[in-house]
MDAnalysis code that builds the backbone (N, CA, C; Angstrom):
import MDAnalysis as mda
import numpy as np

u = mda.Universe.empty(282, n_residues=94, atom_resindex=np.repeat(np.arange(94), 3), trajectory=True)
u.add_TopologyAttr("name", ["N", "CA", "C"] * 94)
u.add_TopologyAttr("resid", np.arange(1, 95))
u.add_TopologyAttr("resname", ["MET", "THR", "TYR", "ILE", "SER", "THR", "VAL", "VAL", "ARG", "GLY", "HIS", "GLY", "GLY", "LEU", "GLU", "VAL", "ARG", "TYR", "HIS", "PRO", "GLU", "ARG", "VAL", "CYS", "GLN", "PHE", "LYS", "TYR", "SER", "GLY", "GLU", "GLU", "GLU", "LEU", "LEU", "PRO", "ALA", "THR", "VAL", "ALA", "VAL", "GLU", "LEU", "LEU", "GLY", "PRO", "ALA", "GLU", "PRO", "PRO", "TYR", "VAL", "SER", "LEU", "SER", "ILE", "ALA", "ASP", "ALA", "ARG", "SER", "LEU", "LEU", "ASP", "GLN", "LEU", "GLY", "THR", "VAL", "LEU", "ALA", "GLU", "HIS", "ASP", "ALA", "ALA", "GLU", "SER", "ALA", "LYS", "THR", "ASP", "THR", "THR", "GLY", "ASP", "GLY", "VAL", "ASP", "ALA", "GLY", "LYS", "ALA", "ALA"])
u.atoms.positions = np.array([
    [3.123, 2.865, 26.411],
    [3.778, 2.709, 25.139],
    [2.845, 1.888, 24.233],
    [2.701, 2.328, 22.998],
    [1.886, 1.627, 22.019],
    [2.775, 1.213, 20.862],
    [2.608, -0.020, 20.390],
    [3.389, -0.464, 19.242],
    [2.622, -1.525, 18.482],
    [3.012, -1.736, 17.242],
    [2.411, -2.738, 16.366],
    [3.512, -3.713, 15.975],
    [3.186, -5.010, 15.985],
    [4.234, -5.980, 15.719],
    [4.404, -6.306, 14.240],
    [3.302, -6.357, 13.434],
    [3.428, -6.787, 12.040],
    [2.121, -6.579, 11.295],
    [2.094, -7.013, 10.034],
    [0.904, -6.961, 9.185],
    [0.644, -8.364, 8.658],
    [-0.634, -8.745, 8.478],
    [-0.962, -10.083, 7.990],
    [-2.209, -10.019, 7.115],
    [-2.305, -10.923, 6.149],
    [-3.522, -11.059, 5.332],
    [-4.354, -12.190, 5.902],
    [-5.579, -11.893, 6.220],
    [-6.489, -12.906, 6.732],
    [-6.115, -13.367, 8.124],
    [-7.110, -13.738, 8.873],
    [-6.889, -14.249, 10.217],
    [-8.172, -14.923, 10.686],
    [-8.088, -15.620, 11.820],
    [-9.225, -16.378, 12.328],
    [-9.911, -15.714, 13.501],
    [-9.997, -14.412, 13.502],
    [-10.617, -13.695, 14.610],
    [-9.577, -12.919, 15.384],
    [-9.989, -12.381, 16.515],
    [-9.037, -11.657, 17.336],
    [-9.305, -11.909, 18.803],
    [-8.295, -11.643, 19.593],
    [-8.382, -11.795, 21.036],
    [-7.848, -10.526, 21.667],
    [-8.554, -10.023, 22.664],
    [-8.141, -8.808, 23.364],
    [-7.886, -9.177, 24.823],
    [-6.713, -8.778, 25.325],
    [-6.348, -9.096, 26.707],
    [-5.799, -7.856, 27.406],
    [-6.073, -7.781, 28.693],
    [-5.517, -6.739, 29.552],
    [-4.266, -7.293, 30.229],
    [-3.198, -6.510, 30.206],
    [-1.973, -6.870, 30.911],
    [-1.721, -5.806, 31.977],
    [-1.829, -6.148, 33.248],
    [-1.589, -5.154, 34.303],
    [-0.121, -4.734, 34.352],
    [0.135, -3.647, 35.043],
    [1.515, -3.206, 35.256],
    [2.303, -4.369, 35.864],
    [3.554, -4.532, 35.395],
    [4.335, -5.663, 35.866],
    [5.831, -5.363, 35.735],
    [6.614, -6.117, 36.474],
    [8.073, -5.995, 36.414],
    [8.589, -7.053, 35.442],
    [9.434, -6.619, 34.533],
    [10.045, -7.525, 33.553],
    [11.535, -7.609, 33.872],
    [12.043, -8.833, 33.960],
    [13.467, -9.022, 34.186],
    [14.101, -9.513, 32.884],
    [15.121, -8.802, 32.432],
    [15.789, -9.172, 31.199],
    [16.640, -10.424, 31.416],
    [16.540, -11.354, 30.465],
    [17.148, -12.680, 30.589],
    [18.664, -12.625, 30.793],
    [19.365, -11.843, 29.999],
    [20.828, -11.887, 30.026],
    [21.454, -10.896, 30.997],
    [20.877, -9.709, 31.108],
    [21.473, -8.707, 31.994],
    [20.957, -8.821, 33.421],
    [19.771, -9.403, 33.583],
    [19.185, -9.494, 34.914],
    [18.541, -8.200, 35.377],
    [18.666, -7.148, 34.559],
    [18.067, -5.866, 34.931],
    [16.550, -5.974, 34.895],
    [15.908, -5.159, 35.717],
    [14.457, -5.152, 35.779],
    [13.921, -3.822, 35.279],
    [12.722, -3.889, 34.688],
    [12.046, -2.693, 34.191],
    [10.569, -2.820, 34.521],
    [9.983, -1.728, 34.964],
    [8.551, -1.709, 35.252],
    [7.808, -1.421, 33.950],
    [6.989, -2.368, 33.518],
    [6.200, -2.195, 32.299],
    [4.805, -1.698, 32.677],
    [4.327, -0.652, 32.010],
    [2.997, -0.126, 32.335],
    [1.894, -1.078, 31.866],
    [0.703, -0.894, 32.396],
    [-0.457, -1.679, 31.977],
    [-0.731, -1.426, 30.499],
    [-1.169, -2.482, 29.789],
    [-1.468, -2.367, 28.365],
    [-2.689, -3.205, 28.006],
    [-3.197, -2.966, 26.808],
    [-4.244, -3.787, 26.215],
    [-3.654, -4.375, 24.945],
    [-3.664, -5.710, 24.841],
    [-3.109, -6.387, 23.672],
    [-4.252, -6.878, 22.790],
    [-4.153, -6.589, 21.491],
    [-5.114, -7.079, 20.495],
    [-4.326, -7.984, 19.555],
    [-4.673, -9.270, 19.556],
    [-3.934, -10.260, 18.775],
    [-4.830, -10.848, 17.693],
    [-4.307, -10.941, 16.470],
    [-5.025, -11.586, 15.373],
    [-4.725, -13.076, 15.425],
    [-5.761, -13.884, 15.503],
    [-5.593, -15.328, 15.671],
    [-5.439, -16.033, 14.336],
    [-4.695, -17.107, 14.331],
    [-4.574, -17.933, 13.135],
    [-3.148, -18.151, 12.685],
    [-2.402, -17.097, 12.343],
    [-1.037, -17.302, 11.858],
    [-0.144, -17.942, 12.926],
    [0.927, -18.627, 12.473],
    [1.858, -19.277, 13.392],
    [2.449, -18.273, 14.378],
    [2.791, -17.102, 13.893],
    [3.267, -16.027, 14.761],
    [2.240, -14.913, 14.701],
    [1.239, -14.946, 15.593],
    [0.127, -13.998, 15.497],
    [0.585, -12.545, 15.643],
    [0.187, -11.704, 14.705],
    [0.492, -10.280, 14.838],
    [-0.369, -9.680, 15.934],
    [0.126, -8.628, 16.541],
    [-0.617, -7.997, 17.623],
    [-0.315, -6.511, 17.699],
    [-1.198, -5.817, 18.380],
    [-1.004, -4.414, 18.722],
    [-1.065, -4.350, 20.238],
    [-0.117, -3.692, 20.843],
    [-0.119, -3.482, 22.284],
    [-0.365, -2.002, 22.514],
    [-1.507, -1.695, 23.135],
    [-1.916, -0.307, 23.327],
    [-1.708, 0.142, 24.770],
    [-1.218, 1.359, 24.926],
    [-1.210, 1.946, 26.259],
    [-2.668, 2.098, 26.688],
    [-2.909, 2.233, 27.964],
    [-4.281, 2.392, 28.450],
    [-4.892, 3.668, 27.866],
    [-4.119, 4.736, 27.765],
    [-4.631, 5.987, 27.187],
    [-5.032, 5.783, 25.729],
    [-4.217, 5.067, 24.964],
    [-4.550, 4.821, 23.563],
    [-5.744, 3.881, 23.424],
    [-5.864, 2.891, 24.317],
    [-7.023, 1.992, 24.289],
    [-8.301, 2.785, 24.556],
    [-8.246, 3.720, 25.498],
    [-9.422, 4.568, 25.780],
    [-9.752, 5.457, 24.580],
    [-8.735, 5.992, 23.930],
    [-8.944, 6.824, 22.743],
    [-9.582, 6.009, 21.626],
    [-9.107, 4.790, 21.423],
    [-9.683, 3.895, 20.421],
    [-11.154, 3.634, 20.734],
    [-11.451, 3.339, 21.979],
    [-12.836, 3.095, 22.391],
    [-13.713, 4.309, 22.087],
    [-13.217, 5.502, 22.373],
    [-13.969, 6.730, 22.108],
    [-14.253, 6.919, 20.622],
    [-13.331, 6.495, 19.766],
    [-13.464, 6.718, 18.330],
    [-14.208, 5.614, 17.592],
    [-14.268, 4.419, 18.154],
    [-14.895, 3.290, 17.460],
    [-16.380, 3.518, 17.177],
    [-17.100, 4.118, 18.107],
    [-18.532, 4.373, 17.891],
    [-18.773, 5.216, 16.646],
    [-17.981, 6.263, 16.473],
    [-18.117, 7.149, 15.316],
    [-17.756, 6.413, 14.027],
    [-16.665, 5.671, 14.049],
    [-16.221, 4.945, 12.858],
    [-17.256, 3.899, 12.449],
    [-17.803, 3.171, 13.415],
    [-18.801, 2.149, 13.095],
    [-20.105, 2.782, 12.621],
    [-20.459, 3.944, 13.155],
    [-21.650, 4.657, 12.673],
    [-21.446, 5.099, 11.227],
    [-20.239, 5.555, 10.880],
    [-19.936, 5.930, 9.493],
    [-20.089, 4.721, 8.575],
    [-19.589, 3.575, 9.015],
    [-19.707, 2.353, 8.224],
    [-21.184, 1.986, 8.037],
    [-21.950, 2.014, 9.120],
    [-23.370, 1.664, 9.038],
    [-24.111, 2.603, 8.088],
    [-23.786, 3.894, 8.125],
    [-24.418, 4.860, 7.227],
    [-24.054, 4.567, 5.771],
    [-22.805, 4.224, 5.526],
    [-22.375, 3.901, 4.159],
    [-23.068, 2.643, 3.656],
    [-23.185, 1.625, 4.505],
    [-23.872, 0.390, 4.119],
    [-25.349, 0.653, 3.862],
    [-25.951, 1.477, 4.689],
    [-27.362, 1.815, 4.534],
    [-27.591, 2.588, 3.238],
    [-26.680, 3.486, 2.901],
    [-26.815, 4.285, 1.683],
    [-26.725, 3.406, 0.437],
    [-25.952, 2.328, 0.495],
    [-25.834, 1.420, -0.656],
    [-27.152, 0.710, -0.953],
    [-27.959, 0.469, 0.065],
    [-29.208, -0.277, -0.117],
    [-30.436, 0.602, 0.002],
    [-30.248, 1.909, 0.098],
    [-31.356, 2.839, 0.344],
    [-31.907, 3.404, -0.971],
    [-32.515, 2.537, -1.790],
    [-33.142, 2.979, -3.033],
    [-34.551, 2.412, -3.086],
    [-35.395, 3.011, -3.888],
    [-36.766, 2.520, -4.025],
    [-36.809, 1.371, -5.016],
    [-37.934, 0.678, -5.065],
    [-38.079, -0.489, -5.934],
    [-38.029, -0.169, -7.414],
    [-38.371, 1.076, -7.823],
    [-38.376, 1.399, -9.254],
    [-37.047, 1.990, -9.730],
    [-36.026, 1.952, -8.896],
    [-34.715, 2.407, -9.318],
    [-34.493, 3.902, -9.139],
    [-35.500, 4.653, -8.671],
    [-35.350, 6.082, -8.446],
    [-34.767, 6.266, -7.053],
    [-33.772, 7.137, -6.963],
    [-33.162, 7.421, -5.663],
    [-34.238, 7.935, -4.725],
    [-34.303, 7.358, -3.512],
    [-35.353, 7.707, -2.559],
    [-35.330, 9.186, -2.209],
    [-34.157, 9.814, -2.210],
    [-34.061, 11.238, -1.885],
    [-34.557, 12.126, -2.982],
    [-34.657, 11.629, -4.226],
    [-35.075, 12.440, -5.367],
    [-36.535, 12.206, -5.730],
    [-37.149, 11.192, -5.139],
    [-38.548, 10.914, -5.457],
    [-39.422, 12.013, -4.877],
    [-40.365, 12.511, -5.680],
    [-41.196, 13.621, -5.202],
    [-42.597, 13.182, -4.917],
])
């Protein structure tokens, strides 16, 4: 199961933790439920830190996609600074 707890502006970094499969006992009913393994990503700083809890399948999917997303970002950043000294676009210089 994957879920997001909230949204926040600004934070002091993040923390990623693995939570193995575990049994959770409900406080009032006493009933137990087996919770699957998850990966928690928590934004540090706020009094009530927001977090995302990812299923293992979703964490693997995120890992697979991050390389492509970061490469897109790097290409965009590179394109912003990829000009010649005389102001002519490097791709148009002959």
